[in-house]
C-alpha positions in Angstrom: -16.0 20.6 5.1 -12.7 21.3 6.8 -10.9 18.0 7.5 -7.5 17.5 9.3 -5.6 14.4 8.5 -3.1 13.5 11.3 -0.1 11.3 10.2 2.0 9.4 12.7 5.2 9.0 10.6 7.8 11.0 8.7 6.5 12.4 5.5 7.2 11.9 2.7 8.4 8.3 3.1 9.4 5.5 0.7 7.1 3.2 2.5 3.6 2.4 1.1 1.8 4.1 4.0 3.2 7.5 2.9 1.8 7.1 -0.7 -1.5 5.9 0.7 -1.8 9.0 3.0 -0.9 11.3 0.1 -3.5 9.8 -2.2 -6.3 9.9 0.5 -5.6 13.6 1.1 -5.5 14.4 -2.6 -8.8 12.5 -3.1 -10.5 14.4 -0.2 -9.3 17.7 -1.7 -10.7 16.6 -5.2 -14.0 16.0 -3.6 -14.2 19.6 -2.7 -13.1 19.7 0.9 -10.4 21.7 2.6 -7.7 19.5 4.1 -4.6 19.9 6.0 -2.1 17.1 6.6 -0.5 17.3 10.0 2.8 15.4 10.6 5.4 15.0 13.2 8.8 16.4 12.8 11.0 13.4 12.2 14.4 13.5 10.4 14.0 12.5 6.8 16.5 11.6 4.0 14.0 12.6 1.3 14.7 16.3 0.5 12.1 17.2 -2.0 8.5 18.2 -1.4 5.9 15.6 -0.7 3.8 16.7 -3.6 6.6 16.3 -6.0 7.8 13.0 -4.4 4.2 11.5 -5.0 3.5 13.3 -8.2 0.4 15.1 -6.9 -0.9 18.6 -7.4 -0.6 21.0 -4.5 -4.1 20.7 -3.5 -3.7 20.2 0.3 -1.3 21.7 2.9 1.2 19.9 5.0 2.0 21.2 8.5 4.9 19.8 10.5 4.5 20.2 14.2 7.4 21.1 16.5 8.1 18.0 18.6 11.2 16.4 20.1 12.5 13.9 17.5 14.2 11.1 19.5 15.3 9.5 16.2 17.8 12.4 15.7 19.7 11.9 19.0 22.2 9.2 19.2 21.9 9.2 23.1 18.4 7.9 23.1 18.3 4.0 23.0 17.0 2.8 19.8 14.2 0.8 21.5 12.9 4.0 23.0 13.1 6.3 20.0 9.7 5.8 18.2 7.8 5.7 21.5 9.4 8.9 23.0 8.8 10.7 19.7 5.2 9.7 19.7 4.8 10.8 23.3 6.2 14.3 22.4 4.0 14.4 19.2 0.9 13.6 21.1 1.5 16.6 23.4 2.1 18.8 20.2 -1.2 17.5 18.9 -3.1 18.4 22.0 -1.7 21.9 21.9 -2.4 22.2 18.1 -6.1 21.4 18.4 -6.6 24.1 21.1 -6.1 26.6 18.4 -7.1 24.9 15.2 -10.8 24.2 14.6 -11.8 21.2 12.3 -15.0 19.6 11.3 -13.5 16.2 11.0 -10.2 14.6 12.0 -8.9 11.5 10.0 -6.1 9.4 11.3 -4.7 5.9 10.6 -2.8 5.3 13.7 -4.5 4.3 17.1 -1.4 5.7 18.9 -2.7 9.1 18.3 -6.2 8.8 19.3 -6.0 10.1 22.8 -5.3 13.8 22.0 -7.6 13.7 18.9 -10.6 12.3 21.0 -9.9 14.8 23.8 -10.3 17.7 21.2 -14.0 16.7 20.9 -14.0 16.7 17.1 -15.5 13.8 15.1 -12.7 11.3 14.4 -12.4 8.7 11.7 -10.0 6.1 12.4 -8.7 4.0 9.5 -7.1 0.8 10.8 -4.4 -1.0 8.9 -3.8 -3.6 11.6 -5.2 -4.4 15.1 -2.4 -4.2 17.7 -1.8 -7.2 19.9 -1.6 -5.1 23.1 -3.9 -2.8 24.9 -6.9 -4.1 22.9 -9.4 -3.1 25.6 -8.2 0.5 25.3 -8.5 0.3 21.5 -12.0 -0.9 21.7 -13.0 1.9 24.1 -11.4 4.4 21.8 -13.0 3.0 18.7 -16.5 3.4 20.3 -15.7 7.1 20.8 -14.8 7.5 17.0 -17.4 8.7 14.6 -16.3 5.9 12.2 -13.7 3.1 12.0 -12.6 2.0 8.7 -11.2 -1.5 8.3 -9.4 -2.6 5.1 -11.1 -6.0 5.0 -14.2 -7.6 6.4 -12.0 -10.1 8.2 -10.5 -7.3 10.1 -13.9 -5.9 10.8 -15.0 -9.2 12.2 -12.0 -9.4 14.5 -12.8 -5.9 15.8 -16.5 -6.9 16.4 -15.4 -9.9 18.3 -13.3 -7.6 20.5 -16.4 -5.5 21.3 -16.8 -2.8 18.8 -20.2 -2.1 17.5 -20.6 -3.2 13.9 -22.6 -0.2 13.1 -19.5 1.9 13.7 -17.4 0.2 11.2 -16.9 0.6 7.5 -15.1 -1.7 5.3 -13.0 -0.1 2.4 -9.9 -1.5 0.8 -7.2 0.7 -0.5 -7.5 2.5 -3.9 -5.9 3.7 -7.0 -5.5 7.0 -8.9 -6.9 6.1 -12.3 -5.7 9.4 -13.9 -2.1 8.0 -13.6 -2.9 5.3 -16.3 -4.0 7.7 -19.1 -1.9 8.9 -21.9 1.0 6.6 -21.2 3.9 6.0 -23.7 3.9 2.8 -25.7 5.2 -0.4 -24.2 8.2 -0.3 -26.5 9.1 3.3 -25.4 8.8 2.4 -21.8 11.0 -0.8 -22.1 13.6 1.2 -24.1 13.8 3.7 -21.3 14.5 1.0 -18.7 16.6 -1.1 -21.2 14.2 -4.1 -20.9 13.9 -6.8 -23.7 11.3 -6.0 -26.2 10.9 -9.6 -27.6 10.3 -11.5 -24.4 7.1 -11.6 -22.2 7.7 -9.3 -19.3 6.6 -10.6 -15.8 6.5 -7.7 -13.4 6.5 -7.3 -9.6 6.6 -3.6 -8.5 6.5 -2.8 -4.7 8.3 -3.4 -1.5 10.0 -6.8 -1.1 9.1 -7.1 2.5 6.5 -5.7 5.0 7.1 -4.4 8.5 10.9 -4.6 7.6 11.3 -8.3 8.0 8.2 -10.2 6.7 8.8 -11.6 3.3 6.1 -11.0 0.7 6.6 -14.0 -1.6 9.4 -12.6 -3.9 11.6 -15.7 -3.2 8.7 -17.9 -4.6 8.4 -15.7 -7.6 12.2 -16.1 -8.4 11.8 -19.9 -8.0 8.8 -19.9 -10.3 10.7 -17.9 -12.9 13.4 -20.6 -12.8 10.8 -23.3 -13.3 9.5 -21.4 -16.4 13.0 -21.3 -17.7 13.2 -25.1 -17.3 10.0 -25.3 -19.3 11.7 -23.3 -22.1 9.5 -20.3 -21.6 11.4 -17.2 -22.7 10.0 -14.8 -20.2 11.8 -12.1 -18.3 11.2 -11.3 -14.8 11.4 -7.6 -13.7 11.4 -7.1 -9.9 11.2 -3.6 -8.7 11.4 -2.3 -5.2 13.5 -2.3 -2.0 14.9 -2.2 0.6 18.3 -2.7 -1.0 19.5 -5.3 1.5 16.7 -7.6 0.5 17.3 -6.9 -3.1 20.8 -8.2 -2.7 19.6 -11.3 -0.9 17.1 -12.1 -3.7 19.7 -11.3 -6.4 22.0 -13.9 -4.8 19.2 -16.4 -4.6 18.4 -16.0 -8.3 22.0 -16.4 -9.2 22.3 -19.5 -7.1 19.4 -21.2 -9.0 20.8 -20.4 -12.4 18.9 -17.3 -13.4 21.1 -14.7 -15.3 20.7 -11.2 -16.6 18.9 -12.7 -19.6 16.2 -14.0 -17.4 15.7 -11.5 -14.5 16.4 -7.9 -13.5 16.2 -6.4 -10.0 15.8 -2.6 -9.9 15.5 -0.3 -6.9 12.4 1.7 -6.2 11.1 3.8 -9.1 9.5 7.3 -8.5 5.8 7.1 -7.7 4.8 9.1 -10.8 6.5 6.6 -13.1 4.8 3.5 -11.6 1.9 3.4 -14.0 4.1 3.5 -17.0 6.4 0.7 -15.6 3.3 -1.5 -15.0 1.8 -0.8 -18.4 5.1 -2.1 -20.0 4.5 -5.7 -18.5 2.7 -8.5 -19.9 1.8 -10.2 -16.6 1.8 -8.6 -13.1 2.4 -10.7 -10.0 1.2 -10.5 -6.3 2.9 -13.4 -4.6 2.7 -14.4 -1.0 4.4 -16.9 1.3 2.7 -19.7 3.2 2.0 -17.8 6.4 -0.4 -17.7 9.3 0.5 -14.0 9.9 -2.5 -11.8 10.2 -1.1 -9.5 7.6 -1.8 -12.1 4.9 -4.9 -13.5 6.5 -6.8 -10.4 7.4 -5.1 -7.1 7.2 -3.5 -6.5 3.8 -5.1 -4.5 1.1 -2.1 -3.9 -1.1 -1.8 -0.8 -3.3 -0.2 -2.8 -6.0 -3.2 -5.1 -6.7 -5.4 -2.0 -7.4 -2.7 -0.5 -9.6 -2.3 -3.8 -11.4 -6.2 -3.7 -12.1 -6.0 -0.1 -13.4 -2.9 -1.1 -15.7 -5.2 -3.7 -17.3 -2.7 -6.4 -17.4 -3.1 -10.2 -16.7 -2.7 -10.6 -12.9 -1.3 -13.7 -11.1 -2.1 -13.5 -7.4 -1.6 -15.7 -4.4 -5.0 -17.1 -3.2 -5.3 -15.3 0.1 -8.5 -14.1 1.9 -8.0 -10.4 1.5 -7.4 -10.6 -2.2 -10.6 -12.8 -2.5 -12.5 -9.9 -1.2 -11.4 -7.8 -4.0 -11.4 -10.2 -7.0 -12.3 -13.6 -8.2 -11.3 -15.8 -11.1 -13.0 -13.5 -13.6 -10.3 -10.9 -12.9 -7.2 -12.8 -11.5 -5.4 -16.0 -12.1 -4.9 -17.5 -8.7 -2.0 -19.7 -7.3 -1.2 -21.4 -4.0 0.6 -19.0 -1.6 4.2 -20.2 -0.9 4.1 -22.8 -3.8 6.6 -22.0 -6.5 5.3 -24.7 -8.7 1.7 -23.5 -8.5 2.9 -19.9 -9.2 5.0 -21.1 -12.1 1.9 -23.0 -13.5 -0.3 -19.8 -13.1 2.3 -17.7 -14.9 2.4 -20.2 -17.7 -1.3 -19.9 -18.0 -1.1 -16.1 -17.9 1.6 -16.0 -20.6 -0.5 -18.2 -22.8 -3.7 -16.2 -22.2 -5.5 -13.6 -24.4 -4.5 -10.2 -22.7 -8.0 -8.9 -23.0 -9.8 -12.1 -21.5 -10.3 -10.6 -18.1 -10.0 -6.9 -19.0 -13.7 -5.9 -18.2 -13.5 -7.4 -14.8 -10.2 -5.8 -14.0 -11.2 -2.3 -15.1 -14.5 -2.6 -13.1 -12.6 -3.3 -10.0 -10.3 -0.4 -10.6 -13.2 2.0 -11.2 -14.8 0.9 -7.9 -11.7 1.4 -5.9 -10.6 4.8 -7.3 -9.5 6.9 -4.4 -12.2 9.6 -4.9 -15.0 7.0 -4.9 -13.4 5.3 -2.0 -13.1 8.5 0.1 -16.7 9.6 -0.9 -18.1 6.5 0.6 -16.1 6.8 3.7 -17.0 10.5 4.3 -20.7 9.7 3.5 -20.7 7.2 6.3 -18.9 9.5 8.6 -21.3 12.2 8.2 -24.6 10.3 8.4 
């Protein structure tokens, strides 16, 4: 089958959606399908190839369409740049599909549905959130898609309440590339390469510090929990990896203000995608915190790439107890804590540090196997071609 994946954003990108797109395309190719990734032309400060950036073999092609890039022109008001760029990109897509045949089109942004549906090719829409505006239009477009993929059943329920036929929806969380977690260096070697302490239990967080540029993901609570562990006399070491740099500086200041030093915690900017598996494998405990929040991202929409990578790394996991994580795992695989509660997080971390590392291994690896990118995409394509 010949599949066209249509992206809505600059590519490659340091944001998680870029990695997710790359992994999906790579998995589709590994399943034996021909796939092209079509992207808009948007200025980019990443100057290496996408395949090198994400550490993936060159098994799918990337095509950049010629469209007006409003982000590259100072005279376009900032509030209009993305919308104008997408308007021009939609026109470019309409033209592209008049001369490029495809058996299936895959897309994760509703903003691009109009020209794709007009091409009269089966469309799979993978939703990562449900927009607040123009929902009646979204419902109408979803009903024209061959399949709508929701990351969680809670998102699917919301879509059904809006009027989308349940039979048109598949629920699939994100995934993990299991091959990245084989033949890794020893923990001591990895710690030496990052100058991390070898004699302390390493508590790791690897991922973006905020989502949608401004929504905190619970890193502040993690820092507070590490401070509580220090008060307990626990000689652990917190390793927080990720950006953006502005938020990293804020969290560094917070850690300093509550008495954590370089002997207790390290902040590190984003590490290359191909190195993430090794970094995770060097940790004793991996953390997925979350704030107290009523935001739909935490209640219905998130399917964090890091939680699947944590599973594949087969390390003890401490996670905030939020509904989307409960769809993936239970107490047999994860030690839960209350979201937004540093004391609860500290207690869970203490329990994790005192645990047998292999206690939940079978459940963790079973989840990772189920959510491999190839198995995930095979299930989606099977549903789309029924």
